[in-house]
mmCIF file of the N, C-alpha and C atoms, coordinates in Angstrom:
data_MODEL
# 
_entry.id   MODEL 
# 
loop_
_atom_site.group_PDB 
_atom_site.id 
_atom_site.type_symbol 
_atom_site.label_atom_id 
_atom_site.label_alt_id 
_atom_site.label_comp_id 
_atom_site.label_asym_id 
_atom_site.label_entity_id 
_atom_site.label_seq_id 
_atom_site.pdbx_PDB_ins_code 
_atom_site.Cartn_x 
_atom_site.Cartn_y 
_atom_site.Cartn_z 
_atom_site.occupancy 
_atom_site.B_iso_or_equiv 
_atom_site.pdbx_formal_charge 
_atom_site.auth_seq_id 
_atom_site.auth_comp_id 
_atom_site.auth_asym_id 
_atom_site.auth_atom_id 
_atom_site.pdbx_PDB_model_num 
ATOM 1   N N  . MET A 1 1  ? 78.262  155.506 68.330 1.00 0.00 ? 1  MET A N  1 
ATOM 2   C CA . MET A 1 1  ? 78.883  155.788 67.112 1.00 0.00 ? 1  MET A CA 1 
ATOM 3   C C  . MET A 1 1  ? 79.929  154.520 66.654 1.00 0.00 ? 1  MET A C  1 
ATOM 4   N N  . GLY A 1 2  ? 81.073  154.699 66.993 1.00 0.00 ? 2  GLY A N  1 
ATOM 5   C CA . GLY A 1 2  ? 82.051  153.665 66.582 1.00 0.00 ? 2  GLY A CA 1 
ATOM 6   C C  . GLY A 1 2  ? 82.308  152.751 67.732 1.00 0.00 ? 2  GLY A C  1 
ATOM 7   N N  . ARG A 1 3  ? 82.881  151.726 67.447 1.00 0.00 ? 3  ARG A N  1 
ATOM 8   C CA . ARG A 1 3  ? 83.240  150.741 68.474 1.00 0.00 ? 3  ARG A CA 1 
ATOM 9   C C  . ARG A 1 3  ? 84.339  151.163 69.222 1.00 0.00 ? 3  ARG A C  1 
ATOM 10  N N  . PRO A 1 4  ? 84.353  150.913 70.603 1.00 0.00 ? 4  PRO A N  1 
ATOM 11  C CA . PRO A 1 4  ? 85.540  151.131 71.266 1.00 0.00 ? 4  PRO A CA 1 
ATOM 12  C C  . PRO A 1 4  ? 86.896  150.630 70.872 1.00 0.00 ? 4  PRO A C  1 
ATOM 13  N N  . ALA A 1 5  ? 87.927  151.333 70.986 1.00 0.00 ? 5  ALA A N  1 
ATOM 14  C CA . ALA A 1 5  ? 89.061  150.838 70.370 1.00 0.00 ? 5  ALA A CA 1 
ATOM 15  C C  . ALA A 1 5  ? 89.932  150.314 71.612 1.00 0.00 ? 5  ALA A C  1 
ATOM 16  N N  . GLY A 1 6  ? 90.813  149.473 71.195 1.00 0.00 ? 6  GLY A N  1 
ATOM 17  C CA . GLY A 1 6  ? 91.766  148.837 72.310 1.00 0.00 ? 6  GLY A CA 1 
ATOM 18  C C  . GLY A 1 6  ? 93.144  149.381 72.242 1.00 0.00 ? 6  GLY A C  1 
ATOM 19  N N  . ASP A 1 7  ? 93.997  149.104 73.102 1.00 0.00 ? 7  ASP A N  1 
ATOM 20  C CA . ASP A 1 7  ? 95.327  149.500 73.212 1.00 0.00 ? 7  ASP A CA 1 
ATOM 21  C C  . ASP A 1 7  ? 96.394  148.523 72.587 1.00 0.00 ? 7  ASP A C  1 
ATOM 22  N N  . ILE A 1 8  ? 96.834  148.947 71.316 1.00 0.00 ? 8  ILE A N  1 
ATOM 23  C CA . ILE A 1 8  ? 97.711  148.116 70.634 1.00 0.00 ? 8  ILE A CA 1 
ATOM 24  C C  . ILE A 1 8  ? 98.956  147.614 71.466 1.00 0.00 ? 8  ILE A C  1 
ATOM 25  N N  . GLU A 1 9  ? 99.634  148.608 72.066 1.00 0.00 ? 9  GLU A N  1 
ATOM 26  C CA . GLU A 1 9  ? 100.697 148.252 72.912 1.00 0.00 ? 9  GLU A CA 1 
ATOM 27  C C  . GLU A 1 9  ? 100.383 147.388 73.906 1.00 0.00 ? 9  GLU A C  1 
ATOM 28  N N  . GLN A 1 10 ? 99.406  147.528 74.507 1.00 0.00 ? 10 GLN A N  1 
ATOM 29  C CA . GLN A 1 10 ? 99.049  146.733 75.680 1.00 0.00 ? 10 GLN A CA 1 
ATOM 30  C C  . GLN A 1 10 ? 98.758  145.285 75.196 1.00 0.00 ? 10 GLN A C  1 
ATOM 31  N N  . GLY A 1 11 ? 97.966  145.291 73.995 1.00 0.00 ? 11 GLY A N  1 
ATOM 32  C CA . GLY A 1 11 ? 97.624  143.926 73.426 1.00 0.00 ? 11 GLY A CA 1 
ATOM 33  C C  . GLY A 1 11 ? 98.830  143.135 73.133 1.00 0.00 ? 11 GLY A C  1 
ATOM 34  N N  . GLU A 1 12 ? 99.739  143.951 72.587 1.00 0.00 ? 12 GLU A N  1 
ATOM 35  C CA . GLU A 1 12 ? 101.089 143.176 72.125 1.00 0.00 ? 12 GLU A CA 1 
ATOM 36  C C  . GLU A 1 12 ? 101.831 142.607 73.445 1.00 0.00 ? 12 GLU A C  1 
ATOM 37  N N  . LYS A 1 13 ? 101.733 143.292 74.447 1.00 0.00 ? 13 LYS A N  1 
ATOM 38  C CA . LYS A 1 13 ? 102.570 142.881 75.558 1.00 0.00 ? 13 LYS A CA 1 
ATOM 39  C C  . LYS A 1 13 ? 101.734 141.540 76.218 1.00 0.00 ? 13 LYS A C  1 
ATOM 40  N N  . GLN A 1 14 ? 100.412 141.472 75.966 1.00 0.00 ? 14 GLN A N  1 
ATOM 41  C CA . GLN A 1 14 ? 99.575  140.380 76.485 1.00 0.00 ? 14 GLN A CA 1 
ATOM 42  C C  . GLN A 1 14 ? 99.562  139.214 75.497 1.00 0.00 ? 14 GLN A C  1 
ATOM 43  N N  . ALA A 1 15 ? 100.017 139.306 74.321 1.00 0.00 ? 15 ALA A N  1 
ATOM 44  C CA . ALA A 1 15 ? 99.959  138.401 73.395 1.00 0.00 ? 15 ALA A CA 1 
ATOM 45  C C  . ALA A 1 15 ? 100.911 137.295 73.573 1.00 0.00 ? 15 ALA A C  1 
ATOM 46  N N  . VAL A 1 16 ? 100.554 136.087 73.188 1.00 0.00 ? 16 VAL A N  1 
ATOM 47  C CA . VAL A 1 16 ? 101.352 134.862 73.387 1.00 0.00 ? 16 VAL A CA 1 
ATOM 48  C C  . VAL A 1 16 ? 102.413 134.918 72.114 1.00 0.00 ? 16 VAL A C  1 
ATOM 49  N N  . ALA A 1 17 ? 101.684 135.117 71.086 1.00 0.00 ? 17 ALA A N  1 
ATOM 50  C CA . ALA A 1 17 ? 102.689 135.360 69.872 1.00 0.00 ? 17 ALA A CA 1 
ATOM 51  C C  . ALA A 1 17 ? 102.109 136.351 68.816 1.00 0.00 ? 17 ALA A C  1 
ATOM 52  N N  . ILE A 1 18 ? 103.054 136.962 68.236 1.00 0.00 ? 18 ILE A N  1 
ATOM 53  C CA . ILE A 1 18 ? 102.625 138.206 67.221 1.00 0.00 ? 18 ILE A CA 1 
ATOM 54  C C  . ILE A 1 18 ? 103.175 137.538 65.829 1.00 0.00 ? 18 ILE A C  1 
ATOM 55  N N  . VAL A 1 19 ? 102.163 137.476 64.944 1.00 0.00 ? 19 VAL A N  1 
ATOM 56  C CA . VAL A 1 19 ? 102.498 137.003 63.567 1.00 0.00 ? 19 VAL A CA 1 
ATOM 57  C C  . VAL A 1 19 ? 102.343 138.426 62.646 1.00 0.00 ? 19 VAL A C  1 
ATOM 58  N N  . GLU A 1 20 ? 103.294 138.592 61.800 1.00 0.00 ? 20 GLU A N  1 
ATOM 59  C CA . GLU A 1 20 ? 103.262 139.701 60.968 1.00 0.00 ? 20 GLU A CA 1 
ATOM 60  C C  . GLU A 1 20 ? 103.477 139.214 59.667 1.00 0.00 ? 20 GLU A C  1 
ATOM 61  N N  . GLU A 1 21 ? 102.803 139.356 58.714 1.00 0.00 ? 21 GLU A N  1 
ATOM 62  C CA . GLU A 1 21 ? 103.056 138.875 57.244 1.00 0.00 ? 21 GLU A CA 1 
ATOM 63  C C  . GLU A 1 21 ? 102.516 139.764 56.216 1.00 0.00 ? 21 GLU A C  1 
ATOM 64  N N  . THR A 1 22 ? 102.942 139.833 55.070 1.00 0.00 ? 22 THR A N  1 
ATOM 65  C CA . THR A 1 22 ? 102.357 140.691 53.968 1.00 0.00 ? 22 THR A CA 1 
ATOM 66  C C  . THR A 1 22 ? 101.825 139.586 52.891 1.00 0.00 ? 22 THR A C  1 
ATOM 67  N N  . TYR A 1 23 ? 100.652 139.730 52.502 1.00 0.00 ? 23 TYR A N  1 
ATOM 68  C CA . TYR A 1 23 ? 100.026 138.883 51.480 1.00 0.00 ? 23 TYR A CA 1 
ATOM 69  C C  . TYR A 1 23 ? 99.743  139.778 50.264 1.00 0.00 ? 23 TYR A C  1 
ATOM 70  N N  . LEU A 1 24 ? 100.182 139.504 49.127 1.00 0.00 ? 24 LEU A N  1 
ATOM 71  C CA . LEU A 1 24 ? 99.933  140.110 47.840 1.00 0.00 ? 24 LEU A CA 1 
ATOM 72  C C  . LEU A 1 24 ? 99.139  139.224 46.851 1.00 0.00 ? 24 LEU A C  1 
ATOM 73  N N  . ASN A 1 25 ? 98.198  139.915 46.218 1.00 0.00 ? 25 ASN A N  1 
ATOM 74  C CA . ASN A 1 25 ? 97.367  139.148 45.192 1.00 0.00 ? 25 ASN A CA 1 
ATOM 75  C C  . ASN A 1 25 ? 97.064  140.221 44.129 1.00 0.00 ? 25 ASN A C  1 
ATOM 76  N N  . SER A 1 26 ? 96.965  139.734 42.831 1.00 0.00 ? 26 SER A N  1 
ATOM 77  C CA . SER A 1 26 ? 96.652  140.643 41.740 1.00 0.00 ? 26 SER A CA 1 
ATOM 78  C C  . SER A 1 26 ? 94.968  140.885 41.834 1.00 0.00 ? 26 SER A C  1 
ATOM 79  N N  . TYR A 1 27 ? 94.593  141.943 40.980 1.00 0.00 ? 27 TYR A N  1 
ATOM 80  C CA . TYR A 1 27 ? 93.322  142.255 40.978 1.00 0.00 ? 27 TYR A CA 1 
ATOM 81  C C  . TYR A 1 27 ? 92.474  141.102 40.513 1.00 0.00 ? 27 TYR A C  1 
ATOM 82  N N  . VAL A 1 28 ? 91.234  140.970 41.295 1.00 0.00 ? 28 VAL A N  1 
ATOM 83  C CA . VAL A 1 28 ? 90.417  139.660 40.869 1.00 0.00 ? 28 VAL A CA 1 
ATOM 84  C C  . VAL A 1 28 ? 89.147  140.397 40.737 1.00 0.00 ? 28 VAL A C  1 
ATOM 85  N N  . ALA A 1 29 ? 88.625  140.203 39.360 1.00 0.00 ? 29 ALA A N  1 
ATOM 86  C CA . ALA A 1 29 ? 87.285  140.986 38.873 1.00 0.00 ? 29 ALA A CA 1 
ATOM 87  C C  . ALA A 1 29 ? 86.046  140.187 39.677 1.00 0.00 ? 29 ALA A C  1 
ATOM 88  N N  . HIS A 1 30 ? 85.206  140.852 40.021 1.00 0.00 ? 30 HIS A N  1 
ATOM 89  C CA . HIS A 1 30 ? 83.949  140.224 40.236 1.00 0.00 ? 30 HIS A CA 1 
ATOM 90  C C  . HIS A 1 30 ? 83.186  139.683 39.029 1.00 0.00 ? 30 HIS A C  1 
ATOM 91  N N  . ALA A 1 31 ? 83.167  138.311 39.097 1.00 0.00 ? 31 ALA A N  1 
ATOM 92  C CA . ALA A 1 31 ? 82.674  137.577 37.756 1.00 0.00 ? 31 ALA A CA 1 
ATOM 93  C C  . ALA A 1 31 ? 81.804  136.509 38.314 1.00 0.00 ? 31 ALA A C  1 
ATOM 94  N N  . PRO A 1 32 ? 80.575  136.770 38.457 1.00 0.00 ? 32 PRO A N  1 
ATOM 95  C CA . PRO A 1 32 ? 79.526  135.587 38.742 1.00 0.00 ? 32 PRO A CA 1 
ATOM 96  C C  . PRO A 1 32 ? 79.481  134.731 37.609 1.00 0.00 ? 32 PRO A C  1 
ATOM 97  N N  . MET A 1 33 ? 79.473  133.404 37.944 1.00 0.00 ? 33 MET A N  1 
ATOM 98  C CA . MET A 1 33 ? 79.156  132.405 36.929 1.00 0.00 ? 33 MET A CA 1 
ATOM 99  C C  . MET A 1 33 ? 77.912  132.009 36.417 1.00 0.00 ? 33 MET A C  1 
ATOM 100 N N  . GLU A 1 34 ? 76.856  132.438 36.883 1.00 0.00 ? 34 GLU A N  1 
ATOM 101 C CA . GLU A 1 34 ? 75.472  132.086 36.609 1.00 0.00 ? 34 GLU A CA 1 
ATOM 102 C C  . GLU A 1 34 ? 75.188  132.543 35.247 1.00 0.00 ? 34 GLU A C  1 
ATOM 103 N N  . THR A 1 35 ? 74.316  131.996 34.601 1.00 0.00 ? 35 THR A N  1 
ATOM 104 C CA . THR A 1 35 ? 73.869  132.465 33.184 1.00 0.00 ? 35 THR A CA 1 
ATOM 105 C C  . THR A 1 35 ? 72.921  133.538 33.427 1.00 0.00 ? 35 THR A C  1 
ATOM 106 N N  . HIS A 1 36 ? 72.909  134.659 32.780 1.00 0.00 ? 36 HIS A N  1 
ATOM 107 C CA . HIS A 1 36 ? 71.975  135.758 32.980 1.00 0.00 ? 36 HIS A CA 1 
ATOM 108 C C  . HIS A 1 36 ? 70.778  135.611 32.158 1.00 0.00 ? 36 HIS A C  1 
ATOM 109 N N  . THR A 1 37 ? 69.710  135.299 32.768 1.00 0.00 ? 37 THR A N  1 
ATOM 110 C CA . THR A 1 37 ? 68.412  134.973 32.315 1.00 0.00 ? 37 THR A CA 1 
ATOM 111 C C  . THR A 1 37 ? 67.288  135.407 33.126 1.00 0.00 ? 37 THR A C  1 
ATOM 112 N N  . ALA A 1 38 ? 66.080  135.349 32.725 1.00 0.00 ? 38 ALA A N  1 
ATOM 113 C CA . ALA A 1 38 ? 64.863  135.609 33.685 1.00 0.00 ? 38 ALA A CA 1 
ATOM 114 C C  . ALA A 1 38 ? 63.680  134.816 32.882 1.00 0.00 ? 38 ALA A C  1 
ATOM 115 N N  . THR A 1 39 ? 62.900  134.435 33.700 1.00 0.00 ? 39 THR A N  1 
ATOM 116 C CA . THR A 1 39 ? 61.539  133.718 33.355 1.00 0.00 ? 39 THR A CA 1 
ATOM 117 C C  . THR A 1 39 ? 60.567  134.468 34.021 1.00 0.00 ? 39 THR A C  1 
ATOM 118 N N  . ALA A 1 40 ? 59.397  134.507 33.378 1.00 0.00 ? 40 ALA A N  1 
ATOM 119 C CA . ALA A 1 40 ? 58.160  135.091 33.949 1.00 0.00 ? 40 ALA A CA 1 
ATOM 120 C C  . ALA A 1 40 ? 56.975  134.064 33.628 1.00 0.00 ? 40 ALA A C  1 
ATOM 121 N N  . ILE A 1 41 ? 56.125  133.768 34.607 1.00 0.00 ? 41 ILE A N  1 
ATOM 122 C CA . ILE A 1 41 ? 54.839  133.140 34.511 1.00 0.00 ? 41 ILE A CA 1 
ATOM 123 C C  . ILE A 1 41 ? 53.732  133.819 34.969 1.00 0.00 ? 41 ILE A C  1 
ATOM 124 N N  . VAL A 1 42 ? 52.691  133.750 34.183 1.00 0.00 ? 42 VAL A N  1 
ATOM 125 C CA . VAL A 1 42 ? 51.574  134.561 34.619 1.00 0.00 ? 42 VAL A CA 1 
ATOM 126 C C  . VAL A 1 42 ? 50.453  133.553 34.915 1.00 0.00 ? 42 VAL A C  1 
ATOM 127 N N  . GLU A 1 43 ? 49.888  133.311 36.027 1.00 0.00 ? 43 GLU A N  1 
ATOM 128 C CA . GLU A 1 43 ? 48.813  132.263 36.176 1.00 0.00 ? 43 GLU A CA 1 
ATOM 129 C C  . GLU A 1 43 ? 47.740  133.103 36.875 1.00 0.00 ? 43 GLU A C  1 
ATOM 130 N N  . ASN A 1 44 ? 46.488  133.028 36.419 1.00 0.00 ? 44 ASN A N  1 
ATOM 131 C CA . ASN A 1 44 ? 45.329  133.640 37.144 1.00 0.00 ? 44 ASN A CA 1 
ATOM 132 C C  . ASN A 1 44 ? 45.681  135.262 37.345 1.00 0.00 ? 44 ASN A C  1 
ATOM 133 N N  . ALA A 1 45 ? 46.120  135.874 36.394 1.00 0.00 ? 45 ALA A N  1 
ATOM 134 C CA . ALA A 1 45 ? 46.397  137.220 36.465 1.00 0.00 ? 45 ALA A CA 1 
ATOM 135 C C  . ALA A 1 45 ? 47.457  137.602 37.557 1.00 0.00 ? 45 ALA A C  1 
ATOM 136 N N  . ARG A 1 46 ? 48.383  136.730 37.885 1.00 0.00 ? 46 ARG A N  1 
ATOM 137 C CA . ARG A 1 46 ? 49.346  136.924 38.988 1.00 0.00 ? 46 ARG A CA 1 
ATOM 138 C C  . ARG A 1 46 ? 50.775  136.497 38.238 1.00 0.00 ? 46 ARG A C  1 
ATOM 139 N N  . PRO A 1 47 ? 51.597  137.425 38.294 1.00 0.00 ? 47 PRO A N  1 
ATOM 140 C CA . PRO A 1 47 ? 53.024  137.203 37.519 1.00 0.00 ? 47 PRO A CA 1 
ATOM 141 C C  . PRO A 1 47 ? 53.837  136.609 38.712 1.00 0.00 ? 47 PRO A C  1 
ATOM 142 N N  . ARG A 1 48 ? 54.689  135.691 38.268 1.00 0.00 ? 48 ARG A N  1 
ATOM 143 C CA . ARG A 1 48 ? 55.704  135.254 39.069 1.00 0.00 ? 48 ARG A CA 1 
ATOM 144 C C  . ARG A 1 48 ? 57.133  135.238 38.368 1.00 0.00 ? 48 ARG A C  1 
ATOM 145 N N  . CYS A 1 49 ? 58.029  135.791 38.820 1.00 0.00 ? 49 CYS A N  1 
ATOM 146 C CA . CYS A 1 49 ? 59.284  136.014 37.891 1.00 0.00 ? 49 CYS A CA 1 
ATOM 147 C C  . CYS A 1 49 ? 60.568  135.460 38.634 1.00 0.00 ? 49 CYS A C  1 
ATOM 148 N N  . GLY A 1 50 ? 61.558  134.952 38.106 1.00 0.00 ? 50 GLY A N  1 
ATOM 149 C CA . GLY A 1 50 ? 62.702  134.367 38.510 1.00 0.00 ? 50 GLY A CA 1 
ATOM 150 C C  . GLY A 1 50 ? 63.881  135.108 37.562 1.00 0.00 ? 50 GLY A C  1 
ATOM 151 N N  . ALA A 1 51 ? 64.727  135.739 38.157 1.00 0.00 ? 51 ALA A N  1 
ATOM 152 C CA . ALA A 1 51 ? 65.839  136.361 37.417 1.00 0.00 ? 51 ALA A CA 1 
ATOM 153 C C  . ALA A 1 51 ? 67.080  136.212 38.054 1.00 0.00 ? 51 ALA A C  1 
ATOM 154 N N  . SER A 1 52 ? 68.137  136.254 37.197 1.00 0.00 ? 52 SER A N  1 
ATOM 155 C CA . SER A 1 52 ? 69.616  136.295 37.680 1.00 0.00 ? 52 SER A CA 1 
ATOM 156 C C  . SER A 1 52 ? 69.932  137.670 37.961 1.00 0.00 ? 52 SER A C  1 
ATOM 157 N N  . THR A 1 53 ? 69.826  138.242 39.188 1.00 0.00 ? 53 THR A N  1 
ATOM 158 C CA . THR A 1 53 ? 70.180  139.656 39.428 1.00 0.00 ? 53 THR A CA 1 
ATOM 159 C C  . THR A 1 53 ? 70.805  139.756 40.879 1.00 0.00 ? 53 THR A C  1 
ATOM 160 N N  . GLN A 1 54 ? 71.467  140.762 40.990 1.00 0.00 ? 54 GLN A N  1 
ATOM 161 C CA . GLN A 1 54 ? 71.943  141.158 42.342 1.00 0.00 ? 54 GLN A CA 1 
ATOM 162 C C  . GLN A 1 54 ? 71.297  142.491 42.874 1.00 0.00 ? 54 GLN A C  1 
ATOM 163 N N  . ALA A 1 55 ? 70.168  142.887 42.189 1.00 0.00 ? 55 ALA A N  1 
ATOM 164 C CA . ALA A 1 55 ? 69.384  143.925 42.560 1.00 0.00 ? 55 ALA A CA 1 
ATOM 165 C C  . ALA A 1 55 ? 67.914  143.519 42.272 1.00 0.00 ? 55 ALA A C  1 
ATOM 166 N N  . PRO A 1 56 ? 67.303  142.640 43.128 1.00 0.00 ? 56 PRO A N  1 
ATOM 167 C CA . PRO A 1 56 ? 65.986  142.390 42.863 1.00 0.00 ? 56 PRO A CA 1 
ATOM 168 C C  . PRO A 1 56 ? 64.926  143.418 43.124 1.00 0.00 ? 56 PRO A C  1 
ATOM 169 N N  . TYR A 1 57 ? 65.318  144.297 43.968 1.00 0.00 ? 57 TYR A N  1 
ATOM 170 C CA . TYR A 1 57 ? 64.355  145.402 44.360 1.00 0.00 ? 57 TYR A CA 1 
ATOM 171 C C  . TYR A 1 57 ? 64.440  146.414 43.116 1.00 0.00 ? 57 TYR A C  1 
ATOM 172 N N  . MET A 1 58 ? 65.565  146.554 42.480 1.00 0.00 ? 58 MET A N  1 
ATOM 173 C CA . MET A 1 58 ? 65.584  147.499 41.333 1.00 0.00 ? 58 MET A CA 1 
ATOM 174 C C  . MET A 1 58 ? 64.990  146.918 40.203 1.00 0.00 ? 58 MET A C  1 
ATOM 175 N N  . ALA A 1 59 ? 64.969  145.533 39.997 1.00 0.00 ? 59 ALA A N  1 
ATOM 176 C CA . ALA A 1 59 ? 64.406  144.803 38.894 1.00 0.00 ? 59 ALA A CA 1 
ATOM 177 C C  . ALA A 1 59 ? 62.792  144.881 38.979 1.00 0.00 ? 59 ALA A C  1 
ATOM 178 N N  . LYS A 1 60 ? 62.440  144.783 40.175 1.00 0.00 ? 60 LYS A N  1 
ATOM 179 C CA . LYS A 1 60 ? 60.849  144.645 40.465 1.00 0.00 ? 60 LYS A CA 1 
ATOM 180 C C  . LYS A 1 60 ? 60.082  145.640 39.594 1.00 0.00 ? 60 LYS A C  1 
ATOM 181 N N  . PRO A 1 61 ? 60.354  146.834 39.609 1.00 0.00 ? 61 PRO A N  1 
ATOM 182 C CA . PRO A 1 61 ? 59.381  147.940 38.802 1.00 0.00 ? 61 PRO A CA 1 
ATOM 183 C C  . PRO A 1 61 ? 59.560  147.693 37.358 1.00 0.00 ? 61 PRO A C  1 
ATOM 184 N N  . MET A 1 62 ? 60.689  147.408 36.923 1.00 0.00 ? 62 MET A N  1 
ATOM 185 C CA . MET A 1 62 ? 61.015  147.334 35.481 1.00 0.00 ? 62 MET A CA 1 
ATOM 186 C C  . MET A 1 62 ? 60.422  145.914 34.898 1.00 0.00 ? 62 MET A C  1 
ATOM 187 N N  . ILE A 1 63 ? 60.373  144.959 35.763 1.00 0.00 ? 63 ILE A N  1 
ATOM 188 C CA . ILE A 1 63 ? 59.766  143.764 35.278 1.00 0.00 ? 63 ILE A CA 1 
ATOM 189 C C  . ILE A 1 63 ? 58.157  143.908 35.228 1.00 0.00 ? 63 ILE A C  1 
ATOM 190 N N  . ALA A 1 64 ? 57.608  144.630 36.286 1.00 0.00 ? 64 ALA A N  1 
ATOM 191 C CA . ALA A 1 64 ? 56.155  144.882 36.302 1.00 0.00 ? 64 ALA A CA 1 
ATOM 192 C C  . ALA A 1 64 ? 55.772  145.730 35.202 1.00 0.00 ? 64 ALA A C  1 
ATOM 193 N N  . GLN A 1 65 ? 56.649  146.879 34.921 1.00 0.00 ? 65 GLN A N  1 
ATOM 194 C CA . GLN A 1 65 ? 56.238  147.616 33.699 1.00 0.00 ? 65 GLN A CA 1 
ATOM 195 C C  . GLN A 1 65 ? 56.430  146.982 32.323 1.00 0.00 ? 65 GLN A C  1 
ATOM 196 N N  . ALA A 1 66 ? 57.474  145.938 32.210 1.00 0.00 ? 66 ALA A N  1 
ATOM 197 C CA . ALA A 1 66 ? 57.520  145.288 31.043 1.00 0.00 ? 66 ALA A CA 1 
ATOM 198 C C  . ALA A 1 66 ? 56.236  144.125 30.713 1.00 0.00 ? 66 ALA A C  1 
ATOM 199 N N  . LEU A 1 67 ? 55.826  143.842 31.926 1.00 0.00 ? 67 LEU A N  1 
ATOM 200 C CA . LEU A 1 67 ? 54.610  142.773 31.810 1.00 0.00 ? 67 LEU A CA 1 
ATOM 201 C C  . LEU A 1 67 ? 53.283  143.405 31.910 1.00 0.00 ? 67 LEU A C  1 
ATOM 202 N N  . GLY A 1 68 ? 53.339  144.891 31.996 1.00 0.00 ? 68 GLY A N  1 
ATOM 203 C CA . GLY A 1 68 ? 51.980  145.483 32.113 1.00 0.00 ? 68 GLY A CA 1 
ATOM 204 C C  . GLY A 1 68 ? 51.211  145.403 33.374 1.00 0.00 ? 68 GLY A C  1 
ATOM 205 N N  . PHE A 1 69 ? 52.072  145.155 34.625 1.00 0.00 ? 69 PHE A N  1 
ATOM 206 C CA . PHE A 1 69 ? 51.301  145.045 35.812 1.00 0.00 ? 69 PHE A CA 1 
ATOM 207 C C  . PHE A 1 69 ? 51.892  146.267 36.816 1.00 0.00 ? 69 PHE A C  1 
ATOM 208 N N  . PRO A 1 70 ? 50.862  146.505 37.614 1.00 0.00 ? 70 PRO A N  1 
ATOM 209 C CA . PRO A 1 70 ? 51.289  147.423 38.508 1.00 0.00 ? 70 PRO A CA 1 
ATOM 210 C C  . PRO A 1 70 ? 52.487  146.836 39.652 1.00 0.00 ? 70 PRO A C  1 
ATOM 211 N N  . GLU A 1 71 ? 53.240  147.648 40.012 1.00 0.00 ? 71 GLU A N  1 
ATOM 212 C CA . GLU A 1 71 ? 54.446  147.179 40.997 1.00 0.00 ? 71 GLU A CA 1 
ATOM 213 C C  . GLU A 1 71 ? 53.951  146.624 42.359 1.00 0.00 ? 71 GLU A C  1 
# 
């Protein structure tokens, strides 16, 4: 199930140094920089597609349907 846990107090006793710090940062949005586009080439009744996507497996059936091919 889970990974075995250690003993914090024992670890602190064995540590050469303990570093404690707080880091703060404002919200950073997920903002990919690539242009969002897609290309499709059909040669010898075989489609090849390239798309800017983070979900290629979800895009596959939609692209196949748009091009009129079975998935």
